[in-house]
Each structure stands twice: as C-alpha cells, then as structure tokens.
C-alpha positions as CSV (number, residue, x, y, z in Angstrom):
1,M,-4.6,29.3,5.4
2,G,-1.4,31.2,6.2
3,T,1.5,32.6,4.3
4,V,4.9,31.2,3.7
5,M,7.8,33.0,5.4
6,K,10.2,34.7,3.0
7,K,13.2,33.3,4.8
8,H,12.9,29.6,5.1
9,S,13.7,27.8,8.3
10,N,16.4,25.1,8.7
11,A,13.6,22.6,9.1
12,Y,12.0,23.5,5.8
13,L,15.4,23.3,4.0
14,L,16.2,20.0,5.6
15,I,12.8,18.5,4.8
16,L,13.0,19.7,1.2
17,R,16.5,18.1,0.8
18,R,15.2,14.9,2.3
19,L,12.3,15.0,-0.1
20,E,14.7,15.5,-3.0
21,E,16.8,12.5,-1.9
22,Y,13.8,10.3,-1.5
23,I,12.3,11.2,-4.8
24,A,15.6,10.5,-6.5
25,A,16.3,7.3,-4.7
26,H,13.0,5.8,-5.6
27,D,12.6,7.4,-9.0
28,L,9.2,8.9,-8.1
29,L,9.2,12.0,-10.3
30,K,10.9,13.4,-13.3
31,A,10.7,16.8,-15.0
32,G,7.4,17.4,-16.9
33,D,5.4,14.8,-14.9
34,C,1.7,15.5,-14.3
35,V,0.8,14.8,-10.7
36,L,-2.6,14.3,-9.2
37,L,-2.6,14.9,-5.5
38,G,-5.1,13.4,-3.1
39,V,-5.8,16.2,-0.6
40,S,-8.2,15.9,2.3
41,G,-7.2,19.1,4.0
42,G,-5.6,17.3,6.9
43,A,-2.1,17.9,8.1
44,D,-0.5,15.2,6.0
45,S,-2.1,16.1,2.7
46,T,-1.7,19.8,3.2
47,A,2.0,19.2,3.8
48,L,2.1,17.1,0.6
49,L,0.5,19.8,-1.4
50,F,2.8,22.5,0.0
51,L,6.0,20.5,-0.6
52,M,5.0,19.5,-4.1
53,K,4.2,23.2,-4.9
54,E,7.6,24.1,-3.6
55,W,9.3,21.2,-5.4
56,A,7.7,22.3,-8.6
57,K,9.9,25.4,-8.4
58,K,13.0,23.1,-8.8
59,M,11.5,20.4,-11.1
60,P,8.8,21.5,-13.6
61,L,5.7,19.6,-12.7
62,S,2.0,19.9,-13.6
63,L,0.0,19.7,-10.4
64,R,-3.7,19.0,-9.9
65,V,-5.7,18.2,-6.8
66,V,-8.6,15.9,-6.1
67,H,-10.6,16.2,-2.9
68,V,-12.9,13.3,-2.0
69,H,-16.0,14.2,0.1
70,H,-16.9,11.0,1.9
71,G,-20.4,12.1,2.9
72,L,-19.7,10.9,6.5
73,R,-19.3,14.1,8.6
74,P,-21.1,17.4,8.8
75,S,-17.7,19.2,8.8
76,A,-16.8,17.5,5.5
77,D,-18.4,20.4,3.6
78,E,-16.0,22.8,5.3
79,D,-13.1,20.5,4.5
80,Q,-14.0,20.7,0.8
81,A,-14.3,24.5,0.9
82,F,-10.9,24.7,2.7
83,V,-9.1,22.6,0.1
84,E,-10.7,24.4,-2.8
85,A,-9.7,27.8,-1.3
86,M,-6.2,26.7,-0.6
87,C,-5.8,25.5,-4.2
88,E,-7.2,28.7,-5.6
89,A,-4.8,30.7,-3.4
90,W,-1.9,28.7,-4.7
91,G,-3.0,28.6,-8.3
92,I,-3.5,24.8,-8.5
93,P,-6.5,23.3,-10.3
94,C,-8.8,21.3,-8.0
95,V,-11.7,19.1,-8.5
96,S,-14.0,17.8,-5.7
97,R,-15.9,14.5,-5.9
98,R,-18.5,13.1,-3.5
99,V,-18.9,9.5,-2.7
100,E,-21.5,7.8,-0.4
101,V,-19.4,5.6,1.9
102,S,-22.2,4.5,4.2
103,A,-24.4,3.2,1.4
104,Y,-21.4,1.5,-0.3
105,A,-20.3,-0.1,2.9
106,K,-23.8,-1.5,3.6
107,E,-24.1,-2.8,0.0
108,K,-20.8,-4.6,0.0
109,G,-20.7,-5.7,3.7
110,L,-17.6,-3.6,4.4
111,G,-16.4,-1.6,7.4
112,T,-16.6,2.2,6.9
113,E,-12.8,2.6,6.8
114,E,-12.3,0.0,4.1
115,A,-15.3,1.3,2.1
116,A,-13.9,4.8,2.2
117,R,-10.5,3.7,1.1
118,I,-11.9,1.7,-1.9
119,L,-14.1,4.6,-3.1
120,R,-11.4,7.2,-2.6
121,H,-8.8,5.2,-4.6
122,G,-11.5,4.6,-7.2
123,V,-12.0,8.3,-7.7
124,L,-8.3,9.0,-7.8
125,A,-7.8,6.2,-10.5
126,E,-10.7,7.6,-12.6
127,E,-9.3,11.1,-12.5
128,A,-5.7,10.0,-13.2
129,N,-6.8,7.8,-16.1
130,A,-8.5,10.8,-17.6
131,G,-5.3,12.8,-17.4
132,N,-2.6,10.2,-17.5
133,E,-1.2,11.4,-14.2
134,K,0.8,10.0,-11.3
135,I,-1.2,9.8,-8.1
136,A,0.6,11.3,-5.1
137,L,-0.6,10.2,-1.6
138,A,0.4,11.7,1.7
139,H,1.4,8.6,3.7
140,H,4.3,9.2,6.0
141,R,6.7,7.2,8.1
142,D,4.4,6.8,11.1
143,D,1.6,5.6,8.8
144,Q,4.1,3.0,7.5
145,A,4.9,1.8,11.0
146,E,1.2,1.6,11.8
147,T,0.6,-0.4,8.6
148,V,3.3,-2.9,9.4
149,L,2.1,-3.4,13.0
150,F,-1.5,-3.9,11.7
151,Q,-0.4,-6.5,9.1
152,L,1.8,-8.3,11.6
153,A,-1.0,-8.6,14.2
154,R,-3.6,-9.9,11.8
155,G,-1.3,-12.3,10.0
156,S,0.6,-11.5,6.9
157,S,3.2,-12.6,4.3
158,L,6.5,-10.8,3.8
159,K,4.6,-8.7,1.1
160,G,2.3,-7.4,3.8
161,L,5.1,-6.7,6.2
162,S,6.9,-4.6,3.6
163,G,4.2,-2.0,4.2
164,M,3.4,0.6,1.6
165,A,5.7,1.0,-1.4
166,P,7.2,4.4,-2.3
167,K,6.0,3.6,-5.8
168,A,3.3,1.2,-6.9
169,G,2.2,1.5,-10.5
170,R,1.2,5.1,-10.9
171,I,0.8,5.7,-7.1
172,I,3.7,7.5,-5.4
173,R,4.3,8.4,-1.8
174,P,6.8,11.2,-1.6
175,L,6.5,11.7,2.2
176,L,7.1,8.2,3.3
177,D,10.5,9.1,4.8
178,L,9.1,11.9,6.9
179,S,7.7,11.5,10.4
180,R,4.4,13.0,11.6
181,E,6.4,15.2,14.0
182,E,8.4,16.6,11.1
183,I,5.2,17.3,9.1
184,E,3.7,19.1,12.0
185,L,6.8,21.2,12.4
186,L,6.8,22.1,8.7
187,L,3.2,23.3,8.9
188,A,3.9,25.3,12.1
189,E,7.0,27.0,10.9
190,N,5.4,28.0,7.6
191,E,2.2,29.1,9.3
192,L,0.0,26.7,7.3
193,T,-3.3,25.7,8.8
194,C,-5.2,22.5,8.1
195,R,-8.4,20.7,8.8
196,E,-8.6,18.1,11.5
197,D,-10.8,15.1,11.0
198,E,-12.5,14.6,14.4
199,T,-12.7,10.9,13.9
200,N,-8.9,10.7,14.0
201,A,-9.1,11.3,17.8
202,Q,-11.5,8.3,18.3
203,D,-10.6,4.7,18.9
204,A,-13.4,3.3,16.7
205,Y,-11.0,2.2,14.0
206,T,-8.2,-0.4,14.4
207,R,-5.5,1.9,12.9
208,N,-6.5,4.7,15.3
209,R,-6.0,2.4,18.3
210,I,-2.5,1.4,17.0
211,R,-1.8,5.1,16.5
212,H,-3.0,6.3,19.9
213,H,-1.9,3.4,22.1
214,I,0.4,0.7,20.6
215,L,2.9,2.8,18.7
216,P,3.3,5.5,21.5
217,L,3.8,2.7,24.0
218,L,6.6,1.2,21.9
219,Q,8.2,4.6,21.6
220,Q,7.9,5.4,25.3
221,E,8.8,2.0,26.8
222,V,11.0,0.3,24.2
223,N,12.7,2.8,21.8
224,A,11.9,6.4,21.0
225,Q,12.8,5.7,17.4
226,A,10.4,2.7,17.1
227,A,8.4,4.1,14.2
228,A,11.6,4.9,12.3
229,H,13.0,1.4,12.9
230,I,9.8,-0.3,11.9
231,A,9.7,1.7,8.7
232,E,13.3,0.8,8.0
233,A,12.6,-2.9,8.6
234,A,9.7,-2.6,6.1
235,E,12.2,-1.4,3.5
236,D,14.5,-4.3,4.1
237,I,11.6,-6.8,4.0
238,A,10.4,-5.2,0.7
239,E,13.9,-5.8,-0.8
240,A,14.0,-9.4,0.5
241,D,10.5,-10.1,-0.7
242,A,11.2,-8.8,-4.2
243,Y,14.4,-10.9,-4.5
244,L,12.6,-14.1,-3.3
245,Q,9.7,-13.4,-5.7
246,T,12.2,-13.2,-8.6
247,E,13.8,-16.4,-7.7
248,A,10.5,-18.1,-7.1
249,M,9.4,-17.1,-10.6
250,K,12.5,-18.7,-12.1
251,L,11.9,-21.9,-10.1
252,Y,8.2,-21.9,-11.1
253,E,9.1,-21.8,-14.8
254,S,11.8,-24.5,-14.6
255,A,9.6,-26.8,-12.5
256,K,6.7,-26.7,-15.0
257,M,5.9,-29.8,-17.1
258,P,3.1,-30.5,-19.6
259,W,0.6,-33.0,-18.2
260,T,-3.0,-34.1,-18.7
261,D,-5.0,-36.1,-16.2
262,G,-7.6,-36.9,-18.9
263,S,-9.9,-33.9,-18.2
264,G,-7.7,-31.5,-20.1
265,E,-4.2,-30.2,-20.4
266,E,-2.6,-29.0,-17.2
267,D,0.6,-27.4,-16.2
268,A,2.0,-29.8,-13.6
269,L,5.1,-29.2,-11.4
270,R,8.0,-31.6,-11.1
271,I,8.1,-32.5,-7.5
272,R,11.8,-33.1,-7.4
273,A,12.5,-29.6,-8.6
274,L,10.5,-28.2,-5.6
275,T,11.7,-30.6,-2.9
276,E,15.3,-29.8,-3.8
277,A,14.7,-26.1,-3.5
278,P,14.7,-24.1,-0.2
279,P,11.2,-24.4,1.3
280,V,10.7,-20.6,1.2
281,L,11.0,-20.7,-2.6
282,A,9.0,-23.9,-3.0
283,K,6.1,-22.5,-1.0
284,R,6.1,-19.3,-3.1
285,V,6.0,-21.5,-6.2
286,L,2.9,-23.3,-4.8
287,L,1.2,-20.0,-4.3
288,L,2.0,-18.9,-7.8
289,A,0.7,-22.2,-9.2
290,I,-2.5,-22.1,-7.2
291,A,-3.2,-18.5,-8.2
292,A,-2.6,-19.4,-11.9
293,A,-5.0,-22.3,-11.7
294,S,-7.7,-20.4,-9.8
295,G,-7.2,-17.0,-11.3
296,A,-7.0,-15.5,-7.7
297,A,-5.0,-15.7,-4.6
298,K,-6.9,-13.6,-2.1
299,D,-8.4,-16.6,-0.2
300,I,-5.2,-18.7,-0.3
301,G,-3.7,-18.6,3.2
302,R,-0.7,-20.0,5.0
303,V,-2.6,-23.1,6.0
304,H,-3.4,-24.0,2.4
305,I,0.3,-23.6,1.3
306,E,1.5,-25.6,4.2
307,D,-1.0,-28.4,3.5
308,V,0.1,-28.6,-0.2
309,Y,3.8,-28.5,0.9
310,R,3.2,-31.5,3.2
311,L,1.5,-33.2,0.3
312,L,4.5,-32.4,-1.8
313,T,7.0,-33.8,0.6
314,G,4.9,-36.7,2.0
315,A,3.4,-39.8,0.5
316,K,3.8,-40.8,-3.2
317,R,0.2,-40.1,-4.0
318,G,-2.6,-38.0,-2.5
319,E,-4.8,-35.0,-2.9
320,I,-6.3,-32.1,-0.9
321,A,-9.1,-29.7,-1.4
322,L,-8.3,-25.9,-1.8
323,P,-10.4,-22.7,-2.1
324,Y,-12.0,-21.8,-5.4
325,G,-13.1,-25.4,-6.0
326,L,-9.5,-26.5,-6.6
327,K,-7.9,-29.8,-5.7
328,A,-4.1,-30.3,-5.5
329,V,-3.1,-33.8,-6.8
330,R,0.2,-35.5,-6.3
331,E,1.1,-38.6,-8.3
332,Y,4.1,-40.1,-10.1
333,G,6.5,-37.3,-9.3
334,R,4.3,-34.5,-10.3
335,L,1.9,-32.1,-8.7
336,Y,-1.0,-30.4,-10.5
337,F,-4.2,-28.6,-9.7
338,R,-7.6,-29.3,-11.1
339,R,-11.1,-28.0,-10.4
340,N,-13.5,-30.3,-8.5
341,P,-16.2,-31.8,-10.8
C-alpha cells in the first residue's frame, strides 16, 4: 500500500493546488460536506481517495468509501480486500457491496460494460441516499477525451459532446482536470500501490479501443496535447449547450398556446414564433415539446427533429409519425402533438 513521503514533491504540491482551483471553480465541495467515494482499487480511484484524504486536512470533510464487487473476475476478491485494507490503514470507513453483472446484463439485454455501470451507480446512489452524501468519482481528463470521441463517433447532440460534467446533481468529479500521466506520477512519487483490472488491457470494450489505439494515435500523429484539447473543447461545448438550452426554454414558453383538437386539451406551438427563431433554437424547442408530450426523449433522434422541422417550415397542413405513438400535426399556424388512436 505504501507510505506517503514526509517531504512532498513538487508534483504533489502542483496537483493539490490544481485540485483546489478546480474544486473552487466548479463549486464541488464546501467545508463540512459528507463525501462518498467510489473506489475500485485502480490507479484513478486510489489517487482520488489519497487526494481527498489530503484535501480533508485543508477543508474539513467527512469521507466514506464504497467498493463495488462486480462478480466478474477471480481477482475481484483481492481488489475488495485491497480497498478495505487501504481504508483501514487511513482510518476511512468503507463498505463493500457485491452485484451480479452477468445475470443483470442477460436479464436486461445489455453489454457487460453498460450493465456494470448501471449497477455500480445504483449502489452508489443507494448508499449516498442513506447518508445524504455527495458522490465523488475518479474520472480524469483522458477519460473525458475518450468519452467525447465515443459520443462523437456514435452520433450525439451537443449535450453528449460536452462529456462528463464536473458536477451533476450530487455526483462530483474532482480529478477531471488531471491527466492519466499526472495521476500515475502522483502514485509513483508517493509510493502508493494500486490494483490493475486485467480487462483494461483488452480491446473487448469500445472505450478500451479508443484508449489503446485512437487517442494515442491522435497524440502521436496530430498533437501531443490532443486529450487536453478535446477536454477543453468539451468545457466550451458544455457552456454553449447550457446557454442554448436556457434560450430554448424561453422560446418554448413564449411559443406555447392553448389548443384542443377535439380529443382533449393540448399545448400547441405557434409556428410563426418558431420559424422566426434561429433553427438551432427552434429544433431544441421541438425536442422539448416532444419530450413533454411523450414523457421521454431517449428514442427521439436527429432524424425525428429534422422531420418535424421540415413539417414546421413546409406546407400549410400535414402530420408525421413519431416514436412513443405520437403524431406531430401542423394546421392553421400551429403545431401540436397527439397520441395515435
């Protein structure tokens, strides 16, 4: 497990200062907070636990650890023992929970990686709800770059291209400004050992292929700071997305008009209000309206929004089918959504 050197290195002091600036800039923590840390025993989460332990010397925090045993690898028992021993040595309460990822993935028709993520986040939410804690996760800058590339390749909105937020509800990501290289340096200079998940070296998962091949190629052949630049772009996109969403909400409210098509009261949209607005805002309003009418937006894709926008800007009357049994109807200067009979 290792011991911390009495005289801290320049790297340690620099990283701690970066952590302080990042926490302050994104209002992640305040004195007296209770923080639940998700710790797998890998390099990233070990660094998170170490830095939060050190940060608690400057800002009073109540720390607690949850380790999730996914039931996937023989070495997972050793990972659990490692985390529990590390927490005991540092005087930090720890609870371990086991989930059956393979069974859940089969039941829900999910990939192993997605099933593990859902179950892991479920455990963290349950534990945090019991203690009213913030949940600290160990994602770092390289993870952010991989996430953005993954979202970009499979098709995503600006929201997806903004990557992971430093703060989302009670979830915080204090290490999001640190690179994997800096985390590894921190562990080495402070003689901290960690557990390595052997599946991280395999290319079975999409994210691993991005990590092992695509991002290194960008760094070697395009720009050595590719990961940092992608992460910075994600921050810019997040700010732009938040602004556009605020403006779209204003437009949505101003475009609403009471309407009934005979089957019940509907919230229709004034077409002129949308056609006079920039398309980027009008299309966001359409997504908001469809989500409000259906109660969900997961299966609403770009193709659906573009179809409705063409209906909006095209002929005087018309209708098109949408997911969730909805139909978009345009008539007499208004657009509304109704469920198919």
